Each structure stands twice: as structure tokens, then as C-alpha cells.
N, C-alpha and C positions, 0 to 999 in steps of 0.2 A: 763773887758768886760761889757759894758753897755747894759742892756736888756730893752725891753719894759715891761710895767707892765704885759701884757698878757704873754710874755715869762717867766717873773719871777714867775707868778702864776703857769704856766705849769711846770716850773722847781721845784717849791716847792712840787708839787704833784708827781713828778717823782723820787724824792730822796728816796733811800733805807735807812730807819732810823732804828736804833736798839731800844731796849726797853728804853734806857736811853738818847736818842737823842731828841732834839727839833730843828726845823728849823723855821725861820720866815722871812717875808719881811715887810719892812716899806712901807706903802701905800701912805704916804703923810699926811700932817696936823697931825692928831693924830692917824691915822689908822695903825693897825697891823694885819697881817694874819699869824697865827702860826699853826704849825702841829707837832704832835708827830707821833709815829708809828701807832697809832690807832685813833687819834683825831685831828680835825681841828677846830680852833676858830678864829673868826674875832672880833676885838675890834675897835669901833668908825671908821668905814670905810667911813666916809662922803666925798663926792666929790672925791673919790679915785678910784672907780670901775665903769666902764661903762659896757654896755651889753656884749661886747667882753670879758672883763676880768672876769665878772661874769660867763660867759659860760665855762671858764677854771677851775672853782672851782668844783672839782670832788665830794667832800662832805664837809659839814660844820655842825658840831655838835652843836655849840653854836655861837650866834651872840650877843655880849655885847655892850650896849651903856651906857656911863657914865652920859650924860645929853644931852639936846636937842639943844645945840648951833650948828650953821651951820657947824662949822669945826669938829664936832663929829657925827652929825646925820642929814640926809636929808630923809624925809619920802619916796619920790619916789624911791630913791636908796635902802633904806632898804626894801621896798616892792618887788623890783626886786630880791634882794638877797634871801629873804624869799621864794618867789615864785619859784625861780630856785633851791634852795637847800633844802627847807623844814626844815631849821634849827630852833631850839628852840631859843627864844629871852629872854634875861634878860636885863631889862632897868629900868632907874629911873621912878618914877611915871608919870611924865608929858609925857615922850616919850611913855611909855606903854599905857597910855590912848589914845594917838593919834593913835598908831598902832592897838589898839583893834577895831577901826572903820573899818579896812580892813583885819585883821588877826584873825583867831579863837583864843579865849581866852586861850585854852589849849596849845597853842604854845608860850604863853607869860607869863613870871614871872616878877612881879614888884620887882626890886632889891632895896628894902627898907632897908637902913642901920640903921633905928631906932635910938636908942640913941647912938650906936657906930657901931655894926656889926650884921649881920644876915646871917645865913648859909642856902644854898639851895642845895638839892640833885637833879641833873638832870641826869637821866640815871646812868652811872657809874662814874659820875663826881660830885665834890663838888665845889660850888662857894660861897665864902664869900663876901658879899657886905659890904664895909667899908665906913663910912661917910668921905667925903673929902671936901675941899674948893678950888674953882677956880672961881673967880669973883663972886661966889655964891656957894650954895651947889651942890655937885656932888656925884655920887656913884662910888667908886673905887672897883676893884675886885681882890681877891686872888683866883686863880683857882687851884684845885687839880685834876689831871687827873688820874682816876683809883685809885690805891693806892700809886701813886708817886706824891709827892709835889715838889716844887722847893727846892733846885736848881737841875737842870739836870746836868749830867756830861759834856755834850757837847752841845754847841749851834752853829748853822750855820746861818749867816745872808746872804741872797741873795740880792745882790745889785739891785736896781731898777733904 
């Protein structure tokens, strides 16, 4: 069954997940919205979520951006997501600096991978920023939710 993105986001938040489950939807381009029993994270949701889909996001703990190319980050969309969800942002330096013109600095962490990696504690979560290369430098992320790291026992992909 093919769902609209709005329906897929609503379905993601309606799932009954156990402690060891994670569910996610591919948003298009590089975007992913994932959810565990207690946490929701969006990664690179560029050009993937309009106001209707954003309104279906019940909560979002972290919003991660790897770099500021158009297929990973669009400022206007990021600001809509942040305003609607109040989520904390971890992003590369260039993206963080652009967001800081409109978002309080206490809601943004610069995901600087330094020489190789840097670990950040955001609430009950740990995010490790790792240096990567994609047409140029990017920041990749390893996310540890609570005391559970990957791999989870069960994944669910909701078709979009």
C-alpha cells in the first residue's frame, strides 16, 4: 500500500514500539525520520517535508544535518521543523552558523568531527560526529539512544 508522506509520518507515530524496536521512513533525497519507543530523530530532511507533514510530527528530539547541500538542508524547511517541534539541532559548522541567525544558540550544537570524531551528550542521547567525505567534507553521525546502541533487534520500514 502506497501512503502519502503525511500518512507515513502519522503511521510512524502511531506504531506501538517495544524497547528494542526502531521504525523509520525514508523521506526522499537523503532524509530519514526514525523513531524508537521514546525518541524521534530526523536526519537531512531537505525538500522532504512540507507544512502538512511537519504538522504530523508529534515530537522530535534531534534534528541532524550532515552538511548544507540542497539535498540535505534547506534553511526555510529546517526553521519550520524547529519552530513546530522545538527539537535540538546538531549540524556541521556552516549549517549551524546559518541557523544561529534565527534559532537560539542553546538549541544548536555544532557537530564538529575534528580530527576524526567528537561525542555530544544531548539529554539522554549520545551523538558521535564522525568526519566523512561526500563531494567535500561532511559530518556523519552515530546515535546512541538512551543506553541502547545499534543494532536494534527489529527494524520497520514504512513505505512512502
